[in-house]
LOVO-650630 format. One record per residue (C-alpha): residue number from 1; x, z, y; residue in one letter. Coordinates in nm, 3 decimals. Each point is the difference from the previous one (the first is absolute). Layout:
REM LOVO-650630
<marvo->NUM&x->X&z->Z&y->Y&sevo->A>
...
REM end
This chain:
REM LOVO-650630
<marvo->1&x->0.000&z->0.000&y->0.000&sevo->X>
<marvo->2&x->0.139&z->-0.103&y->0.337&sevo->X>
<marvo->3&x->-0.089&z->0.269&y->0.256&sevo->X>
<marvo->4&x->0.089&z->-0.011&y->0.370&sevo->X>
<marvo->5&x->0.162&z->0.342&y->0.053&sevo->X>
<marvo->6&x->-0.070&z->-0.004&y->0.376&sevo->X>
<marvo->7&x->-0.372&z->-0.039&y->-0.071&sevo->X>
<marvo->8&x->0.011&z->0.290&y->-0.244&sevo->X>
<marvo->9&x->0.195&z->0.225&y->0.240&sevo->X>
<marvo->10&x->-0.241&z->-0.089&y->0.282&sevo->X>
<marvo->11&x->-0.304&z->0.084&y->-0.211&sevo->X>
<marvo->12&x->0.154&z->0.327&y->-0.120&sevo->X>
<marvo->13&x->0.087&z->0.098&y->0.357&sevo->X>
<marvo->14&x->-0.354&z->-0.061&y->0.126&sevo->X>
<marvo->15&x->-0.155&z->0.190&y->-0.292&sevo->X>
<marvo->16&x->0.242&z->0.290&y->0.049&sevo->X>
<marvo->17&x->-0.086&z->0.006&y->0.372&sevo->X>
<marvo->18&x->-0.371&z->0.020&y->-0.085&sevo->X>
<marvo->19&x->0.061&z->0.277&y->-0.252&sevo->X>
<marvo->20&x->0.199&z->0.206&y->0.253&sevo->X>
<marvo->21&x->-0.274&z->-0.041&y->0.264&sevo->X>
<marvo->22&x->-0.264&z->0.105&y->-0.251&sevo->X>
<marvo->23&x->0.206&z->0.302&y->-0.099&sevo->X>
<marvo->24&x->0.030&z->0.102&y->0.368&sevo->X>
<marvo->25&x->-0.380&z->-0.023&y->0.043&sevo->X>
<marvo->26&x->-0.058&z->0.202&y->-0.317&sevo->X>
<marvo->27&x->0.253&z->0.261&y->0.112&sevo->X>
<marvo->28&x->-0.213&z->0.072&y->0.308&sevo->X>
<marvo->29&x->-0.293&z->0.088&y->-0.228&sevo->X>
<marvo->30&x->0.196&z->0.239&y->-0.223&sevo->X>
<marvo->31&x->0.010&z->0.377&y->0.042&sevo->X>
<marvo->32&x->0.248&z->0.102&y->0.266&sevo->X>
<marvo->33&x->0.243&z->0.134&y->-0.262&sevo->X>
<marvo->34&x->0.038&z->-0.349&y->-0.155&sevo->X>
<marvo->35&x->-0.020&z->-0.213&y->0.315&sevo->X>
<marvo->36&x->0.360&z->0.029&y->0.117&sevo->X>
<marvo->37&x->0.153&z->-0.049&y->-0.343&sevo->X>
<marvo->38&x->-0.213&z->-0.308&y->-0.067&sevo->X>
<marvo->39&x->0.071&z->-0.142&y->0.347&sevo->X>
<marvo->40&x->0.374&z->0.059&y->-0.056&sevo->X>
<marvo->41&x->-0.014&z->-0.198&y->-0.324&sevo->X>
<marvo->42&x->-0.175&z->-0.284&y->0.183&sevo->X>
<marvo->43&x->0.256&z->0.004&y->0.284&sevo->X>
<marvo->44&x->0.285&z->-0.005&y->-0.253&sevo->X>
<marvo->45&x->-0.154&z->-0.298&y->-0.185&sevo->X>
<marvo->46&x->-0.049&z->-0.180&y->0.332&sevo->X>
<marvo->47&x->0.365&z->0.058&y->0.105&sevo->X>
<marvo->48&x->0.123&z->-0.107&y->-0.343&sevo->X>
<marvo->49&x->-0.203&z->-0.322&y->0.016&sevo->X>
<marvo->50&x->0.125&z->-0.073&y->0.352&sevo->X>
<marvo->51&x->0.363&z->0.054&y->-0.106&sevo->X>
<marvo->52&x->-0.029&z->-0.209&y->-0.317&sevo->X>
<marvo->53&x->-0.162&z->-0.285&y->0.191&sevo->X>
<marvo->54&x->0.271&z->0.018&y->0.266&sevo->X>
<marvo->55&x->0.261&z->-0.035&y->-0.274&sevo->X>
<marvo->56&x->-0.176&z->-0.323&y->-0.100&sevo->X>
<marvo->57&x->-0.018&z->-0.124&y->0.362&sevo->X>
<marvo->58&x->-0.373&z->0.072&y->0.014&sevo->X>
<marvo->59&x->-0.231&z->0.215&y->0.206&sevo->X>
<marvo->60&x->-0.370&z->0.079&y->0.032&sevo->X>
<marvo->61&x->-0.171&z->-0.040&y->0.335&sevo->X>
<marvo->62&x->-0.329&z->0.165&y->0.099&sevo->X>
<marvo->63&x->-0.200&z->-0.073&y->0.313&sevo->X>
<marvo->64&x->-0.245&z->0.287&y->0.058&sevo->X>
<marvo->65&x->-0.093&z->0.033&y->0.366&sevo->X>
<marvo->66&x->0.170&z->-0.323&y->0.111&sevo->X>
<marvo->67&x->-0.175&z->-0.267&y->0.200&sevo->X>
<marvo->68&x->-0.096&z->-0.283&y->-0.232&sevo->X>
<marvo->69&x->0.193&z->-0.320&y->0.052&sevo->X>
<marvo->70&x->-0.038&z->-0.307&y->-0.219&sevo->X>
<marvo->71&x->0.380&z->-0.019&y->-0.027&sevo->X>
<marvo->72&x->0.017&z->0.327&y->-0.197&sevo->X>
<marvo->73&x->0.055&z->-0.043&y->-0.375&sevo->X>
<marvo->74&x->-0.343&z->0.136&y->-0.090&sevo->X>
<marvo->75&x->-0.333&z->-0.126&y->-0.125&sevo->X>
<marvo->76&x->-0.290&z->0.186&y->0.162&sevo->X>
<marvo->77&x->-0.273&z->0.055&y->-0.257&sevo->X>
<marvo->78&x->-0.273&z->0.029&y->0.264&sevo->X>
<marvo->79&x->0.101&z->-0.263&y->0.260&sevo->X>
<marvo->80&x->-0.341&z->-0.166&y->-0.045&sevo->X>
<marvo->81&x->-0.168&z->0.308&y->0.149&sevo->X>
<marvo->82&x->0.130&z->-0.086&y->0.348&sevo->X>
<marvo->83&x->-0.076&z->-0.288&y->0.236&sevo->X>
<marvo->84&x->0.348&z->0.005&y->0.150&sevo->X>
<marvo->85&x->0.344&z->0.132&y->-0.091&sevo->X>
<marvo->86&x->0.045&z->0.136&y->0.353&sevo->X>
<marvo->87&x->0.015&z->0.379&y->0.024&sevo->X>
<marvo->88&x->0.016&z->0.064&y->-0.374&sevo->X>
<marvo->89&x->0.219&z->0.270&y->-0.147&sevo->X>
<marvo->90&x->0.112&z->0.063&y->-0.352&sevo->X>
<marvo->91&x->-0.202&z->0.298&y->-0.112&sevo->X>
<marvo->92&x->0.157&z->0.036&y->-0.343&sevo->X>
<marvo->93&x->0.264&z->-0.166&y->-0.214&sevo->X>
<marvo->94&x->-0.140&z->-0.057&y->-0.349&sevo->X>
<marvo->95&x->0.320&z->-0.160&y->-0.130&sevo->X>
<marvo->96&x->0.331&z->-0.011&y->0.187&sevo->X>
<marvo->97&x->0.180&z->-0.323&y->0.072&sevo->X>
<marvo->98&x->0.318&z->-0.032&y->-0.202&sevo->X>
<marvo->99&x->0.307&z->-0.139&y->0.176&sevo->X>
<marvo->100&x->0.312&z->-0.122&y->-0.175&sevo->X>
<marvo->101&x->0.306&z->-0.068&y->0.214&sevo->X>
<marvo->102&x->-0.227&z->-0.022&y->0.306&sevo->X>
<marvo->103&x->-0.237&z->-0.254&y->-0.157&sevo->X>
<marvo->104&x->-0.353&z->0.060&y->-0.124&sevo->X>
<marvo->105&x->-0.004&z->0.041&y->-0.379&sevo->X>
<marvo->106&x->-0.365&z->0.111&y->-0.010&sevo->X>
<marvo->107&x->-0.270&z->0.020&y->0.264&sevo->X>
<marvo->108&x->-0.171&z->0.328&y->0.067&sevo->X>
<marvo->109&x->-0.374&z->0.065&y->0.006&sevo->X>
<marvo->110&x->-0.161&z->0.186&y->0.288&sevo->X>
<marvo->111&x->-0.334&z->0.110&y->0.140&sevo->X>
<marvo->112&x->-0.064&z->-0.078&y->0.367&sevo->X>
<marvo->113&x->-0.210&z->0.178&y->0.260&sevo->X>
<marvo->114&x->-0.074&z->-0.045&y->0.367&sevo->X>
<marvo->115&x->0.202&z->0.207&y->0.241&sevo->X>
<marvo->116&x->0.340&z->0.034&y->0.155&sevo->X>
<marvo->117&x->0.308&z->0.015&y->-0.217&sevo->X>
<marvo->118&x->0.366&z->0.071&y->0.050&sevo->X>
<marvo->119&x->0.219&z->-0.302&y->0.058&sevo->X>
<marvo->120&x->0.332&z->0.019&y->-0.188&sevo->X>
<marvo->121&x->0.160&z->-0.322&y->0.115&sevo->X>
REM end
């Protein structure tokens, strides 16, 4: 079987990112005695993923709170809900964009909302 290793690494990175975010949300619902330990495990996994991806020349990019711009490497899942792209912000990143050596390896998925965002140009 001929498998593209970059595709596999990209998919694993996105799934790990989702798992870490889910673990952080679950940690907030746990009893106080377990919250910090669970959050620490999630932070460690997130740092480990970031470091491993950096070793491979890759990084994950999220866009929460940013002003939406069609040049961003994201696919908005709800773009059809709006008449215009003007004034839209990225409410939530559902999947991060994956960059490899400064190029887009995988597009992210986001949810948009109306409002004012933070420009990070």
